[in-house]
C-alpha positions, 0 to 999 in steps of 0.5 A: 591158270590164265586159261582157267581165268579165261574159261570162268570169265568166258562162263559168266560173261556168256551164258550161252556159250556155256550151254553149247553142247559139244558133238561128241556129246550128244549121244552121251546126253541122248543116252542119259535122257533114256536113262533118266528122263526130265521132270514129268516123264516116268522110266522109259520102257526099254524092250531087253533085245534093244538096250540103248548105247551112243552108238546105236544113237548115232547110227539112228540118228543117222539113218532118221535123216538119210534119203537114201533109206527112201526107194528113189533117195528122196525121202527120209524120216524127217521130212515128214517128222521135221525137227523144227517143227515139233517132229511133225510138219506145220505146213501140211495137214497131210505129208506128202511122200515119194514122188508127191504121192498124198499121204491120208493122215497127219505126221504124228510128232515123236517127241516122246515116242518111247511111251507109245504102245500103239503105234500110228493114229490106227494103233497098228504097230505096237513096237518101235523097233518093226513100226519103221517097217511100215513107212519104208514099205508103204508105196506113198512114204518111202516106197522101198520094194523089199527090205531085203534091198533096202539092207543090200543098198545100205551095205553098199555106202561108204559111210555106214561101213563100221557103224551096224558092225560097232552098234550091234556087232554085226553088218546091217540087218533088218533087226538092227536097222530097227533097233537102231532108229528106235534107238534113237527116237527113243532119245527124243523125250521132252518134258520138265515144262512149266506145268511139270514144275508147278505140277511136279516140283511144286515151283509156283512161280512156273505157270501163271494164274491162267495156266493154273485154271486150265489145269483145273478145267483140263481135269474138270469141267472140260473132262479132258484128262479122261482120256489125257491121263495126268498121274500123281508123279508123272504125266503122258497125257494119254490113255492108249486108247483109241475113240471115235470122237466124231472128227472121222465122221464129219470129215469122210460122210458130212462135209464131202457133201456140202456145196459151200467154197472151201477155206483155202490158206493162200498165205499165213493167217489169210484165208479165201474161198475156193468152189469145191469144183476148183479144189477137185480139178488141181488134186485128188478126191478126198481119201476115206479114213475108217480109222481102226477098222481098217485093221480089224475089220470091226464095225465096233472100230470105225473112226476109232483113232489113238489118243495122242500126247499132249505134249509139246502140243502147241509145237505140233499143228495142225491137229488130229488124224487127218490135221483138219483142225488148225489150232489149238483154239479149233480142237477147244471148240471142237470139244465143246461141241462135243464132238460130232455125232455119229453112231459110234461116237465115244460115249465120254463125248458131250457138250461142254458149255465152256466160256470164252475165257475158259476155252483161252485157259484152256489153250494157255495150259497146253501151251506150257506143256512145251519142254525145256529142251526143244532147242536142245533136241533140234540141234541134236538132231541136225547134227546129223550132218546129212543136209536132209 
């Protein structure tokens, strides 16, 4: 009885302790997120060949944080998709890969990646189970010479002994490597944001008037919901399509020809102008990115990039496929101009004529799309215990 009374006292007096997730519960809760997604998200599409399990999720989490999955043992998935930085990289427009090699695109978040139908900025992969082999084999990212060599390496690691067998009934192989990583990523579901509670649970105290005004702009004058869809019962804030907004043309064609100094951030919030010659002397030249056309060879796909989700968008700066816009306000201003003119500009792009107050309301709405379980997912991620 004394132990029961003490437990009740602790529950009332120290709420933070009551909310603490015990290590043994993390995998169970992750599985429950897949089976019962947070408010605002639809049912999770799960392929028949890879049903989720606690063993698979735990194995996938371990793999996601393991640097030994790269050729020289220095890069893990989580080094570009950093949990504390919205499962992306807030510090760099584009991440740095193995041996300091440059990656030309911004690291997309893996929050709610379970719903993404076209993975990567160019939509070149359509399955979470197979997507991982791109980064694993990319010379700039994890640089493995072959998946076979990587599988052989994993099979020799003592701390993986029995884990693949527990999850999949067989030793590590090409298929279950992708299955495990997909199962963990599929559990990174984050919603029940203030907007969700207002929009889908009729909680009018969840948001303020500025957020509501931002939503009305989002679905009206600002035209955001044309591509970032909002449903009656749930919202993924994407149409799963690819579009040319002009940002690729602007950064590939227009800006490289400019002569004005480059704004370089030397400390948070402080930028100075540096000559382009000086910038070029300490790095490689601009790497062109043709977007979807690099996959299809179809000129109609030039500078077309995937519409991202906007959930947790306030956590995942910088923005656009190349990380060229530093803040949400920068993004709103870009779309307010109608994007940048070019031959393939999407027909829905047009000047919006937003006022300063309307832009602030839009940013407030976007900030209110942050899920209520972000801290939990970060703690869950760091429970992998690899030190990476």
